[in-house]
N, C-alpha and C positions, 0 to 999 in steps of 0.2 A: 457829456461829450464835448471834447474840443474840436476846433476846425480840422486839425489832422485825423483825428478819429473819424469825424463825419466824412471827410474826403475818402478815407479808405473804406468806410463802410458802403458809401455808394459806388465806390470804384469796383469793390468786390462784388456788389450786386449785379452791375451792369457787365461785369466779366463773366459772371455765371450765366446770365441771359444771353448776351450777345456773342461772347468769346467762346463760351462752351455749349452754347445753345440748349442749356440745361432748364427746361420749363418747370421742373419740379422744385427749382430754387425758388419759385414764387410761393410755395408751401412753406419754406423755411424763413423767407425774408418778409413775407406780408401777414398782418395781423389777421385773425379770422373774420374780423368786422371791417376789413380793407375796403375803402371806396377810393374812386378814381373819377375826378371831375370830367375827364375826357371821356369816360365810358357812358357817363349819364345816368340819372336818376332811374330811368326804367329797366335797367339790368339789375337783375335779382342776385347774381352771384358774380362779384367784380373779380374775384380770382379766376373762376373758370373762364369768364368772358377774355380775360387778360391773356390767358393761355392759348385761346382760339385765335385771338387777334395776332399774337406773336408768331404761333405756328404757320398761320397763313403768310405773314410778312417774311417769315424766312423762306418759305417756298417762292414767293415772288421776287424776293430781293436776296439771294443766297449769300451775297458778300457783305450785307448790312453789318454795320458795327456802330458802337458809341465809345466815345472818348470822354471822359469826365475831365474837364479842363481845369476846374477848381470847385471848392465847395466851402461853405461856412456853416457853422453850427451854434444855435442859440437855444437854450433850454431843450425842448423836445423837437426842434425843427431844423432840418438841414436844407441849405439853399445851394443848388449845384449848377453849375453852367455845363452845359452838355452840347457835344457835336455829333450827329449822326452822319456816317459816311457810308461809301461803296467803294469797293476796289474795282477798277477797270483797267485792263491792261497792265496790272501790276502797280497801278497808281492809286492813291487814296483821292477821292472827290467828296467834299463836304456838301451834303444835300439839305441838312437842317441844321440850325442853332437855336437853343432855347435855355431858359432857366427853369428848373423843377424844383418845386417846394415838396419836401417830404416831412409829414408829420408822423413822429414815432410814439408808440406806445411800448415802453421799455426798449428792447432791441428788435422790434418789428416795425414795419411801415404800416401806419393806420391810415394815411391819406396821401394822395399824390396830386398835384396839378402842374402841368407844364405849360409855360408861356413861350411859343415860338417867336422868334425875333428875326429868322432868316428861313426862307423855305424856297427851293427851286420850283 
């Protein structure tokens, strides 16, 4: 996978989740053995936990979205610069910025971790 393909993969992933609110996309994009460092080792089903987390976030922040600003790919790893935003009075306001590391198993995300470097 080259940088452009990595960018498009991650952009499409976030568009399914945050643009279309399609939580079933997690089943399509995430490996059966998916782990998420942000969820923690105590969770037994990281995909189920991710669905529950996002469903609640979409309820409490109905205008939340994610922009994929850039991404690079190396071997089976994609690093992506992300901005989370909300829409208020027709204007986009960035509420978080971070770098997410995605480890792939084929065309599925096996592991993810996000390092936030800006948060309101």
